[in-house]
N, CA, C and O atoms as a GROMACS GRO file, in nm:
protein
  492
    1UNK      N    1   2.211   1.967   0.390
    1UNK     CA    2   2.195   1.828   0.430
    1UNK      C    3   2.060   1.777   0.386
    1UNK      O    4   1.963   1.853   0.375
    2UNK      N    5   2.054   1.648   0.359
    2UNK     CA    6   1.928   1.585   0.321
    2UNK      C    7   1.924   1.446   0.384
    2UNK      O    8   2.024   1.375   0.388
    3UNK      N    9   1.808   1.410   0.434
    3UNK     CA   10   1.787   1.277   0.489
    3UNK      C   11   1.694   1.200   0.397
    3UNK      O   12   1.594   1.253   0.349
    4UNK      N   13   1.728   1.073   0.374
    4UNK     CA   14   1.657   0.992   0.276
    4UNK      C   15   1.596   0.869   0.344
    4UNK      O   16   1.660   0.805   0.427
    5UNK      N   17   1.473   0.838   0.308
    5UNK     CA   18   1.404   0.721   0.362
    5UNK      C   19   1.340   0.645   0.248
    5UNK      O   20   1.252   0.696   0.178
    6UNK      N   21   1.386   0.520   0.228
    6UNK     CA   22   1.332   0.435   0.123
    6UNK      C   23   1.213   0.354   0.174
    6UNK      O   24   1.202   0.326   0.294
    7UNK      N   25   1.126   0.317   0.082
    7UNK     CA   26   1.015   0.228   0.112
    7UNK      C   27   0.973   0.156  -0.015
    7UNK      O   28   1.015   0.192  -0.125
    8UNK      N   29   0.890   0.053   0.002
    8UNK     CA   30   0.836  -0.017  -0.114
    8UNK      C   31   0.898  -0.150  -0.145
    8UNK      O   32   0.853  -0.219  -0.237
    9UNK      N   33   1.001  -0.189  -0.072
    9UNK     CA   34   1.062  -0.319  -0.097
    9UNK      C   35   0.971  -0.432  -0.052
    9UNK      O   36   0.869  -0.409   0.013
   10UNK      N   37   1.009  -0.554  -0.087
   10UNK     CA   38   0.930  -0.669  -0.047
   10UNK      C   39   0.970  -0.793  -0.124
   10UNK      O   40   1.073  -0.798  -0.191
   11UNK      N   41   0.884  -0.893  -0.113
   11UNK     CA   42   0.904  -1.022  -0.180
   11UNK      C   43   0.811  -1.029  -0.301
   11UNK      O   44   0.691  -1.004  -0.289
   12UNK      N   45   0.866  -1.064  -0.415
   12UNK     CA   46   0.787  -1.072  -0.538
   12UNK      C   47   0.837  -1.190  -0.620
   12UNK      O   48   0.954  -1.226  -0.613
   13UNK      N   49   0.748  -1.248  -0.699
   13UNK     CA   50   0.788  -1.357  -0.787
   13UNK      C   51   0.857  -1.303  -0.912
   13UNK      O   52   0.834  -1.189  -0.953
   14UNK      N   53   0.939  -1.385  -0.971
   14UNK     CA   54   1.005  -1.347  -1.096
   14UNK      C   55   0.900  -1.308  -1.199
   14UNK      O   56   0.797  -1.374  -1.213
   15UNK      N   57   0.930  -1.200  -1.270
   15UNK     CA   58   0.836  -1.146  -1.367
   15UNK      C   59   0.745  -1.040  -1.311
   15UNK      O   60   0.675  -0.971  -1.386
   16UNK      N   61   0.744  -1.026  -1.180
   16UNK     CA   62   0.658  -0.928  -1.116
   16UNK      C   63   0.717  -0.788  -1.114
   16UNK      O   64   0.823  -0.762  -1.172
   17UNK      N   65   0.646  -0.699  -1.045
   17UNK     CA   66   0.685  -0.558  -1.039
   17UNK      C   67   0.683  -0.506  -0.896
   17UNK      O   68   0.608  -0.554  -0.812
   18UNK      N   69   0.765  -0.407  -0.873
   18UNK     CA   70   0.765  -0.332  -0.747
   18UNK      C   71   0.797  -0.187  -0.779
   18UNK      O   72   0.865  -0.158  -0.878
   19UNK      N   73   0.749  -0.096  -0.695
   19UNK     CA   74   0.789   0.043  -0.707
   19UNK      C   75   0.849   0.088  -0.575
   19UNK      O   76   0.783   0.086  -0.471
   20UNK      N   77   0.973   0.128  -0.580
   20UNK     CA   78   1.041   0.182  -0.463
   20UNK      C   79   1.023   0.334  -0.460
   20UNK      O   80   1.018   0.400  -0.564
   21UNK      N   81   1.014   0.386  -0.339
   21UNK     CA   82   1.007   0.530  -0.319
   21UNK      C   83   1.118   0.573  -0.224
   21UNK      O   84   1.160   0.497  -0.137
   22UNK      N   85   1.164   0.693  -0.242
   22UNK     CA   86   1.265   0.751  -0.154
   22UNK      C   87   1.222   0.894  -0.123
   22UNK      O   88   1.221   0.980  -0.211
   23UNK      N   89   1.187   0.917   0.001
   23UNK     CA   90   1.143   1.049   0.044
   23UNK      C   91   1.259   1.125   0.107
   23UNK      O   92   1.334   1.070   0.188
   24UNK      N   93   1.274   1.250   0.069
   24UNK     CA   94   1.384   1.333   0.118
   24UNK      C   95   1.333   1.445   0.206
   24UNK      O   96   1.227   1.503   0.181
   25UNK      N   97   1.410   1.475   0.310
   25UNK     CA   98   1.375   1.587   0.397
   25UNK      C   99   1.429   1.716   0.337
   25UNK      O  100   1.513   1.714   0.247
   26UNK      N  101   1.380   1.828   0.388
   26UNK     CA  102   1.434   1.956   0.347
   26UNK      C  103   1.362   2.018   0.229
   26UNK      O  104   1.279   1.955   0.164
   27UNK      N  105   1.397   2.144   0.204
   27UNK     CA  106   1.328   2.220   0.099
   27UNK      C  107   1.410   2.234  -0.027
   27UNK      O  108   1.372   2.306  -0.119
   28UNK      N  109   1.526   2.164  -0.032
   28UNK     CA  110   1.616   2.183  -0.145
   28UNK      C  111   1.631   2.057  -0.228
   28UNK      O  112   1.733   2.038  -0.294
   29UNK      N  113   1.531   1.971  -0.226
   29UNK     CA  114   1.540   1.843  -0.296
   29UNK      C  115   1.573   1.864  -0.443
   29UNK      O  116   1.652   1.787  -0.499
   30UNK      N  117   1.517   1.962  -0.506
   30UNK     CA  118   1.538   1.983  -0.649
   30UNK      C  119   1.681   2.022  -0.684
   30UNK      O  120   1.717   2.025  -0.802
   31UNK      N  121   1.762   2.051  -0.585
   31UNK     CA  122   1.902   2.088  -0.609
   31UNK      C  123   1.994   1.966  -0.612
   31UNK      O  124   2.114   1.979  -0.634
   32UNK      N  125   1.937   1.846  -0.588
   32UNK     CA  126   2.018   1.727  -0.578
   32UNK      C  127   1.996   1.632  -0.696
   32UNK      O  128   1.883   1.607  -0.738
   33UNK      N  129   2.107   1.579  -0.747
   33UNK     CA  130   2.098   1.461  -0.831
   33UNK      C  131   2.055   1.345  -0.741
   33UNK      O  132   2.088   1.342  -0.623
   34UNK      N  133   1.982   1.252  -0.797
   34UNK     CA  134   1.935   1.137  -0.720
   34UNK      C  135   1.968   1.008  -0.793
   34UNK      O  136   1.978   1.005  -0.916
   35UNK      N  137   1.986   0.902  -0.715
   35UNK     CA  138   2.023   0.775  -0.775
   35UNK      C  139   1.975   0.659  -0.689
   35UNK      O  140   1.942   0.676  -0.572
   36UNK      N  141   1.972   0.543  -0.751
   36UNK     CA  142   1.949   0.417  -0.681
   36UNK      C  143   2.070   0.327  -0.704
   36UNK      O  144   2.123   0.315  -0.814
   37UNK      N  145   2.112   0.264  -0.595
   37UNK     CA  146   2.216   0.162  -0.598
   37UNK      C  147   2.159   0.038  -0.532
   37UNK      O  148   2.055   0.043  -0.466
   38UNK      N  149   2.227  -0.075  -0.550
   38UNK     CA  150   2.184  -0.196  -0.483
   38UNK      C  151   2.305  -0.278  -0.440
   38UNK      O  152   2.414  -0.269  -0.497
   39UNK      N  153   2.280  -0.358  -0.337
   39UNK     CA  154   2.388  -0.442  -0.283
   39UNK      C  155   2.332  -0.578  -0.250
   39UNK      O  156   2.246  -0.592  -0.163
   40UNK      N  157   2.382  -0.679  -0.320
   40UNK     CA  158   2.344  -0.817  -0.292
   40UNK      C  159   2.437  -0.873  -0.185
   40UNK      O  160   2.547  -0.821  -0.166
   41UNK      N  161   2.393  -0.978  -0.115
   41UNK     CA  162   2.477  -1.034  -0.008
   41UNK      C  163   2.615  -1.075  -0.059
   41UNK      O  164   2.628  -1.145  -0.160
   42UNK      N  165   2.718  -1.029   0.012
   42UNK     CA  166   2.854  -1.064  -0.024
   42UNK      C  167   2.910  -0.992  -0.144
   42UNK      O  168   3.020  -1.025  -0.190
   43UNK      N  169   2.836  -0.895  -0.196
   43UNK     CA  170   2.882  -0.823  -0.314
   43UNK      C  171   2.892  -0.674  -0.286
   43UNK      O  172   2.842  -0.625  -0.185
   44UNK      N  173   2.958  -0.603  -0.376
   44UNK     CA  174   2.972  -0.459  -0.361
   44UNK      C  175   2.842  -0.388  -0.400
   44UNK      O  176   2.757  -0.442  -0.470
   45UNK      N  177   2.830  -0.266  -0.351
   45UNK     CA  178   2.717  -0.184  -0.388
   45UNK      C  179   2.736  -0.135  -0.532
   45UNK      O  180   2.842  -0.082  -0.566
   46UNK      N  181   2.636  -0.152  -0.615
   46UNK     CA  182   2.648  -0.119  -0.757
   46UNK      C  183   2.539  -0.022  -0.802
   46UNK      O  184   2.431  -0.016  -0.744
   47UNK      N  185   2.570   0.050  -0.904
   47UNK     CA  186   2.480   0.150  -0.962
   47UNK      C  187   2.361   0.083  -1.030
   47UNK      O  188   2.375  -0.019  -1.097
   48UNK      N  189   2.244   0.144  -1.011
   48UNK     CA  190   2.123   0.097  -1.079
   48UNK      C  191   2.071   0.204  -1.175
   48UNK      O  192   2.054   0.178  -1.294
   49UNK      N  193   2.046   0.324  -1.123
   49UNK     CA  194   1.990   0.430  -1.206
   49UNK      C  195   2.013   0.565  -1.140
   49UNK      O  196   2.031   0.574  -1.019
   50UNK      N  197   2.013   0.670  -1.222
   50UNK     CA  198   2.029   0.805  -1.171
   50UNK      C  199   1.942   0.900  -1.253
   50UNK      O  200   1.904   0.871  -1.366
   51UNK      N  201   1.913   1.015  -1.191
   51UNK     CA  202   1.828   1.114  -1.256
   51UNK      C  203   1.881   1.252  -1.224
   51UNK      O  204   1.926   1.278  -1.112
   52UNK      N  205   1.874   1.342  -1.322
   52UNK     CA  206   1.923   1.476  -1.300
   52UNK      C  207   1.826   1.556  -1.214
   52UNK      O  208   1.717   1.510  -1.180
   53UNK      N  209   1.868   1.678  -1.178
   53UNK     CA  210   1.794   1.758  -1.082
   53UNK      C  211   1.653   1.791  -1.131
   53UNK      O  212   1.558   1.792  -1.053
   54UNK      N  213   1.641   1.818  -1.258
   54UNK     CA  214   1.511   1.852  -1.314
   54UNK      C  215   1.430   1.729  -1.354
   54UNK      O  216   1.309   1.736  -1.375
   55UNK      N  217   1.499   1.616  -1.362
   55UNK     CA  218   1.434   1.494  -1.410
   55UNK      C  219   1.439   1.478  -1.560
   55UNK      O  220   1.381   1.383  -1.614
   56UNK      N  221   1.506   1.568  -1.628
   56UNK     CA  222   1.507   1.565  -1.774
   56UNK      C  223   1.592   1.452  -1.831
   56UNK      O  224   1.566   1.404  -1.941
   57UNK      N  225   1.693   1.410  -1.757
   57UNK     CA  226   1.782   1.306  -1.806
   57UNK      C  227   1.796   1.195  -1.704
   57UNK      O  228   1.792   1.218  -1.583
   58UNK      N  229   1.814   1.073  -1.755
   58UNK     CA  230   1.831   0.956  -1.669
   58UNK      C  231   1.945   0.869  -1.722
   58UNK      O  232   1.987   0.881  -1.838
   59UNK      N  233   1.993   0.782  -1.636
   59UNK     CA  234   2.100   0.690  -1.671
   59UNK      C  235   2.069   0.557  -1.604
   59UNK      O  236   2.020   0.553  -1.491
   60UNK      N  237   2.099   0.447  -1.673
   60UNK     CA  238   2.068   0.315  -1.620
   60UNK      C  239   2.185   0.219  -1.640
   60UNK      O  240   2.259   0.227  -1.738
   61UNK      N  241   2.199   0.129  -1.544
   61UNK     CA  242   2.291   0.018  -1.564
   61UNK      C  243   2.236  -0.071  -1.674
   61UNK      O  244   2.115  -0.084  -1.691
   62UNK      N  245   2.327  -0.132  -1.749
   62UNK     CA  246   2.284  -0.218  -1.859
   62UNK      C  247   2.193  -0.330  -1.811
   62UNK      O  248   2.103  -0.373  -1.883
   63UNK      N  249   2.217  -0.379  -1.690
   63UNK     CA  250   2.142  -0.493  -1.639
   63UNK      C  251   1.995  -0.462  -1.612
   63UNK      O  252   1.914  -0.554  -1.602
   64UNK      N  253   1.960  -0.335  -1.601
   64UNK     CA  254   1.821  -0.300  -1.570
   64UNK      C  255   1.756  -0.216  -1.680
   64UNK      O  256   1.636  -0.188  -1.673
   65UNK      N  257   1.833  -0.177  -1.781
   65UNK     CA  258   1.780  -0.092  -1.887
   65UNK      C  259   1.664  -0.161  -1.957
   65UNK      O  260   1.674  -0.278  -1.995
   66UNK      N  261   1.555  -0.088  -1.973
   66UNK     CA  262   1.436  -0.144  -2.036
   66UNK      C  263   1.340  -0.209  -1.939
   66UNK      O  264   1.225  -0.237  -1.975
   67UNK      N  265   1.385  -0.235  -1.817
   67UNK     CA  266   1.299  -0.296  -1.715
   67UNK      C  267   1.268  -0.201  -1.600
   67UNK      O  268   1.158  -0.204  -1.544
   68UNK      N  269   1.365  -0.116  -1.564
   68UNK     CA  270   1.349  -0.023  -1.452
   68UNK      C  271   1.334   0.119  -1.505
   68UNK      O  272   1.389   0.154  -1.609
   69UNK      N  273   1.259   0.199  -1.431
   69UNK     CA  274   1.242   0.340  -1.464
   69UNK      C  275   1.258   0.425  -1.339
   69UNK      O  276   1.189   0.404  -1.239
   70UNK      N  277   1.350   0.521  -1.345
   70UNK     CA  278   1.366   0.616  -1.235
   70UNK      C  279   1.292   0.744  -1.270
   70UNK      O  280   1.292   0.788  -1.384
   71UNK      N  281   1.228   0.802  -1.170
   71UNK     CA  282   1.157   0.927  -1.189
   71UNK      C  283   1.159   1.004  -1.058
   71UNK      O  284   1.194   0.950  -0.953
   72UNK      N  285   1.122   1.131  -1.065
   72UNK     CA  286   1.119   1.212  -0.943
   72UNK      C  287   1.003   1.310  -0.948
   72UNK      O  288   0.959   1.352  -1.055
   73UNK      N  289   0.957   1.346  -0.830
   73UNK     CA  290   0.854   1.447  -0.814
   73UNK      C  291   0.911   1.550  -0.718
   73UNK      O  292   0.909   1.529  -0.596
   74UNK      N  293   0.960   1.660  -0.770
   74UNK     CA  294   1.025   1.759  -0.684
   74UNK      C  295   0.926   1.828  -0.590
   74UNK      O  296   0.966   1.877  -0.484
   75UNK      N  297   0.802   1.832  -0.627
   75UNK     CA  298   0.702   1.892  -0.538
   75UNK      C  299   0.676   1.805  -0.416
   75UNK      O  300   0.635   1.854  -0.311
   76UNK      N  301   0.701   1.674  -0.431
   76UNK     CA  302   0.680   1.581  -0.320
   76UNK      C  303   0.811   1.535  -0.256
   76UNK      O  304   0.810   1.451  -0.167
   77UNK      N  305   0.922   1.591  -0.302
   77UNK     CA  306   1.054   1.552  -0.248
   77UNK      C  307   1.076   1.401  -0.254
   77UNK      O  308   1.125   1.341  -0.158
   78UNK      N  309   1.038   1.341  -0.364
   78UNK     CA  310   1.042   1.196  -0.373
   78UNK      C  311   1.101   1.151  -0.507
   78UNK      O  312   1.072   1.210  -0.611
   79UNK      N  313   1.182   1.046  -0.500
   79UNK     CA  314   1.232   0.980  -0.620
   79UNK      C  315   1.180   0.837  -0.617
   79UNK      O  316   1.167   0.776  -0.512
   80UNK      N  317   1.151   0.785  -0.736
   80UNK     CA  318   1.092   0.653  -0.749
   80UNK      C  319   1.179   0.563  -0.835
   80UNK      O  320   1.259   0.609  -0.916
   81UNK      N  321   1.162   0.433  -0.813
   81UNK     CA  322   1.222   0.334  -0.902
   81UNK      C  323   1.114   0.230  -0.932
   81UNK      O  324   1.081   0.147  -0.847
   82UNK      N  325   1.061   0.237  -1.052
   82UNK     CA  326   0.964   0.137  -1.098
   82UNK      C  327   1.041   0.019  -1.155
   82UNK      O  328   1.120   0.035  -1.249
   83UNK      N  329   1.018  -0.098  -1.100
   83UNK     CA  330   1.092  -0.218  -1.140
   83UNK      C  331   0.994  -0.320  -1.198
   83UNK      O  332   0.907  -0.370  -1.127
   84UNK      N  333   1.010  -0.349  -1.324
   84UNK     CA  334   0.926  -0.446  -1.393
   84UNK      C  335   1.008  -0.566  -1.438
   84UNK      O  336   1.131  -0.561  -1.442
   85UNK      N  337   0.939  -0.673  -1.471
   85UNK     CA  338   1.006  -0.795  -1.520
   85UNK      C  339   1.121  -0.834  -1.428
   85UNK      O  340   1.232  -0.861  -1.474
   86UNK      N  341   1.093  -0.838  -1.300
   86UNK     CA  342   1.198  -0.865  -1.202
   86UNK      C  343   1.253  -1.006  -1.216
   86UNK      O  344   1.181  -1.100  -1.250
   87UNK      N  345   1.382  -1.017  -1.189
   87UNK     CA  346   1.454  -1.144  -1.198
   87UNK      C  347   1.514  -1.177  -1.062
   87UNK      O  348   1.538  -1.087  -0.981
   88UNK      N  349   1.539  -1.305  -1.036
   88UNK     CA  350   1.604  -1.340  -0.908
   88UNK      C  351   1.734  -1.266  -0.884
   88UNK      O  352   1.768  -1.235  -0.770
   89UNK      N  353   1.807  -1.237  -0.989
   89UNK     CA  354   1.934  -1.165  -0.974
   89UNK      C  355   1.916  -1.017  -0.937
   89UNK      O  356   2.014  -0.948  -0.911
   90UNK      N  357   1.793  -0.969  -0.935
   90UNK     CA  358   1.766  -0.833  -0.887
   90UNK      C  359   1.755  -0.830  -0.735
   90UNK      O  360   1.743  -0.722  -0.676
   91UNK      N  361   1.758  -0.945  -0.671
   91UNK     CA  362   1.749  -0.951  -0.526
   91UNK      C  363   1.866  -0.877  -0.462
   91UNK      O  364   1.982  -0.906  -0.491
   92UNK      N  365   1.835  -0.782  -0.375
   92UNK     CA  366   1.938  -0.698  -0.312
   92UNK      C  367   1.872  -0.601  -0.216
   92UNK      O  368   1.749  -0.588  -0.212
   93UNK      N  369   1.955  -0.535  -0.139
   93UNK     CA  370   1.909  -0.417  -0.066
   93UNK      C  371   1.927  -0.297  -0.159
   93UNK      O  372   2.035  -0.276  -0.215
   94UNK      N  373   1.822  -0.221  -0.176
   94UNK     CA  374   1.825  -0.106  -0.266
   94UNK      C  375   1.838   0.022  -0.184
   94UNK      O  376   1.764   0.045  -0.088
   95UNK      N  377   1.934   0.104  -0.224
   95UNK     CA  378   1.964   0.229  -0.154
   95UNK      C  379   1.938   0.349  -0.244
   95UNK      O  380   1.969   0.348  -0.363
   96UNK      N  381   1.882   0.450  -0.184
   96UNK     CA  382   1.864   0.578  -0.249
   96UNK      C  383   1.984   0.667  -0.212
   96UNK      O  384   2.033   0.662  -0.100
   97UNK      N  385   2.030   0.747  -0.308
   97UNK     CA  386   2.144   0.835  -0.283
   97UNK      C  387   2.118   0.973  -0.342
   97UNK      O  388   2.045   0.988  -0.440
   98UNK      N  389   2.179   1.073  -0.280
   98UNK     CA  390   2.165   1.211  -0.327
   98UNK      C  391   2.301   1.280  -0.325
   98UNK      O  392   2.385   1.253  -0.239
   99UNK      N  393   2.320   1.368  -0.421
   99UNK     CA  394   2.444   1.447  -0.422
   99UNK      C  395   2.418   1.578  -0.495
   99UNK      O  396   2.345   1.584  -0.594
  100UNK      N  397   2.479   1.683  -0.443
  100UNK     CA  398   2.460   1.816  -0.500
  100UNK      C  399   2.542   1.836  -0.627
  100UNK      O  400   2.498   1.902  -0.722
  101UNK      N  401   2.663   1.776  -0.629
  101UNK     CA  402   2.757   1.810  -0.736
  101UNK      C  403   2.781   1.698  -0.837
  101UNK      O  404   2.818   1.726  -0.951
  102UNK      N  405   2.761   1.573  -0.797
  102UNK     CA  406   2.803   1.463  -0.882
  102UNK      C  407   2.685   1.388  -0.940
  102UNK      O  408   2.587   1.358  -0.871
  103UNK      N  409   2.695   1.357  -1.068
  103UNK     CA  410   2.599   1.273  -1.139
  103UNK      C  411   2.683   1.163  -1.201
  103UNK      O  412   2.736   1.178  -1.311
  104UNK      N  413   2.693   1.051  -1.130
  104UNK     CA  414   2.793   0.952  -1.162
  104UNK      C  415   2.746   0.813  -1.121
  104UNK      O  416   2.658   0.798  -1.036
  105UNK      N  417   2.805   0.711  -1.183
  105UNK     CA  418   2.775   0.573  -1.146
  105UNK      C  419   2.863   0.524  -1.031
  105UNK      O  420   2.848   0.410  -0.986
  106UNK      N  421   2.952   0.608  -0.985
  106UNK     CA  422   3.048   0.568  -0.882
  106UNK      C  423   2.990   0.598  -0.744
  106UNK      O  424   2.963   0.714  -0.712
  107UNK      N  425   2.972   0.496  -0.663
  107UNK     CA  426   2.898   0.515  -0.538
  107UNK      C  427   2.971   0.604  -0.439
  107UNK      O  428   2.906   0.672  -0.360
  108UNK      N  429   3.102   0.605  -0.440
  108UNK     CA  430   3.175   0.684  -0.339
  108UNK      C  431   3.158   0.834  -0.359
  108UNK      O  432   3.191   0.913  -0.270
  109UNK      N  433   3.108   0.874  -0.473
  109UNK     CA  434   3.090   1.017  -0.500
  109UNK      C  435   2.957   1.072  -0.450
  109UNK      O  436   2.934   1.192  -0.455
  110UNK      N  437   2.870   0.985  -0.401
  110UNK     CA  438   2.740   1.029  -0.354
  110UNK      C  439   2.747   1.054  -0.204
  110UNK      O  440   2.793   0.970  -0.128
  111UNK      N  441   2.700   1.172  -0.163
  111UNK     CA  442   2.719   1.215  -0.024
  111UNK      C  443   2.615   1.160   0.073
  111UNK      O  444   2.648   1.130   0.188
  112UNK      N  445   2.492   1.147   0.029
  112UNK     CA  446   2.383   1.114   0.121
  112UNK      C  447   2.318   0.982   0.080
  112UNK      O  448   2.296   0.954  -0.038
  113UNK      N  449   2.288   0.901   0.182
  113UNK     CA  450   2.232   0.768   0.159
  113UNK      C  451   2.116   0.740   0.252
  113UNK      O  452   2.113   0.787   0.366
  114UNK      N  453   2.020   0.662   0.201
  114UNK     CA  454   1.915   0.612   0.288
  114UNK      C  455   1.960   0.484   0.356
  114UNK      O  456   2.074   0.440   0.340
  115UNK      N  457   1.870   0.426   0.433
  115UNK     CA  458   1.903   0.306   0.510
  115UNK      C  459   1.885   0.178   0.430
  115UNK      O  460   1.931   0.071   0.471
  116UNK      N  461   1.820   0.188   0.316
  116UNK     CA  462   1.802   0.072   0.229
  116UNK      C  463   1.669   0.003   0.249
  116UNK      O  464   1.609   0.009   0.356
  117UNK      N  465   1.623  -0.063   0.143
  117UNK     CA  466   1.501  -0.143   0.149
  117UNK      C  467   1.528  -0.274   0.075
  117UNK      O  468   1.586  -0.275  -0.033
  118UNK      N  469   1.484  -0.384   0.135
  118UNK     CA  470   1.513  -0.517   0.080
  118UNK      C  471   1.416  -0.551  -0.032
  118UNK      O  472   1.294  -0.535  -0.018
  119UNK      N  473   1.471  -0.597  -0.143
  119UNK     CA  474   1.391  -0.651  -0.252
  119UNK      C  475   1.435  -0.796  -0.274
  119UNK      O  476   1.552  -0.824  -0.296
  120UNK      N  477   1.338  -0.886  -0.267
  120UNK     CA  478   1.366  -1.028  -0.287
  120UNK      C  479   1.278  -1.080  -0.399
  120UNK      O  480   1.156  -1.068  -0.394
  121UNK      N  481   1.342  -1.140  -0.500
  121UNK     CA  482   1.269  -1.193  -0.614
  121UNK      C  483   1.285  -1.344  -0.614
  121UNK      O  484   1.396  -1.396  -0.626
  122UNK      N  485   1.174  -1.414  -0.602
  122UNK     CA  486   1.177  -1.560  -0.597
  122UNK      C  487   1.158  -1.618  -0.738
  122UNK      O  488   1.090  -1.560  -0.822
  123UNK      N  489   1.221  -1.731  -0.760
  123UNK     CA  490   1.213  -1.794  -0.893
  123UNK      C  491   1.096  -1.891  -0.902
  123UNK      O  492   1.075  -1.953  -1.007
   0.00000   0.00000   0.00000
């Protein structure tokens, strides 16, 4: 089992940057694939980015490619999402997810979720 806690959300102007963090409990963080998803009001939760257990490979949604960077520090049990050139359409609650077996863009395949952190981008 792993428990996830996100932080770093807030209000930012379009074109600005934010860095989200997700801290995981337990000593087996490096055994989990990690990902970020987001959910805007009235919309489904959608994939943003994912990273493999070692951090060697990453995957991004087309809408954030080139602007967002996912990374992890296994020594600190933390995964990050650096968000640059933010747009109003990036406004959403951002969720961190972990899974032992699946590395996928499909949210139902991820076993563990944080409580979410709000990101609001003003125009």
